[in-house]
C-alpha positions in Angstrom: 108.0 112.8 109.2 110.0 111.8 106.1 113.8 112.3 105.7 114.7 114.0 102.4 118.0 114.6 100.7 118.8 117.4 98.2 121.8 118.0 96.0 122.5 121.7 95.6 125.0 124.4 94.5 125.4 127.7 96.2 127.1 130.8 94.8 128.1 134.0 96.5 127.9 137.3 94.7 131.5 138.1 95.3 133.3 135.0 96.7 134.5 132.9 93.7 134.3 129.5 95.6 131.1 127.5 94.9 129.5 125.2 97.4 128.4 121.8 95.9 126.9 119.7 98.5 123.9 117.7 99.8 121.4 118.7 102.5 119.2 116.5 104.7 116.0 117.6 106.3 112.7 116.2 107.7 109.3 117.3 106.7 105.8 115.9 106.5 105.4 113.8 103.3 104.3 115.7 100.3 105.5 118.1 97.7 108.9 119.7 98.2 108.8 123.5 98.0 112.2 124.2 96.3 112.0 128.0 97.0 111.5 127.3 100.8 114.2 124.6 100.7 116.7 127.0 99.0 116.1 129.5 101.8 116.5 126.8 104.5 119.8 125.7 102.8 121.1 129.3 102.8 120.4 129.8 106.5 121.5 126.3 107.8 124.4 125.5 105.5 125.6 128.0 102.9 126.0 131.1 105.1 128.3 129.0 107.4 130.2 127.6 104.4 130.9 131.1 103.0 131.8 132.5 106.5 134.4 129.7 106.8 135.8 130.5 103.3 135.8 134.3 103.8 137.1 134.4 107.4 136.5 137.2 109.8 137.3 140.0 107.4 134.1 139.8 105.4 130.4 139.9 106.5 128.3 137.3 104.7 124.7 138.3 104.0 122.0 135.9 103.0 120.9 138.1 100.1 124.3 137.7 98.5 123.9 133.9 98.2 122.0 132.1 95.5 121.1 128.4 95.9 120.1 126.1 93.1 118.5 122.8 94.1 119.5 120.2 91.5 117.6 117.2 92.9 115.5 116.5 96.0 114.0 113.2 97.0 113.1 111.0 99.9 116.2 109.5 101.6 116.2 105.8 102.6 119.8 105.5 103.6 
C-alpha cells in the first residue's frame, strides 16, 4: 500500500465558508481516480467540516458538497 496526499477545496451549496485542506489515504500503487477520491474526501472530511461550521441547526447532505482535487501524489513525508 502506498500513502498518498491530495490538496483539495470543498464548497457547500449554501454555506459560504470554503474548506481548503489536504487529505491522506492509502491505496494500492497505480492511477488515482479523482472522482472516487472526491467522494471519499466528502464522506471522511468535508461533511464533518461543514457540520462543525453549521452547528446543530442545519443538516449537511453529501449532495450539497462539491470537492475539487487540485493535486494528488505519493507522500513520502
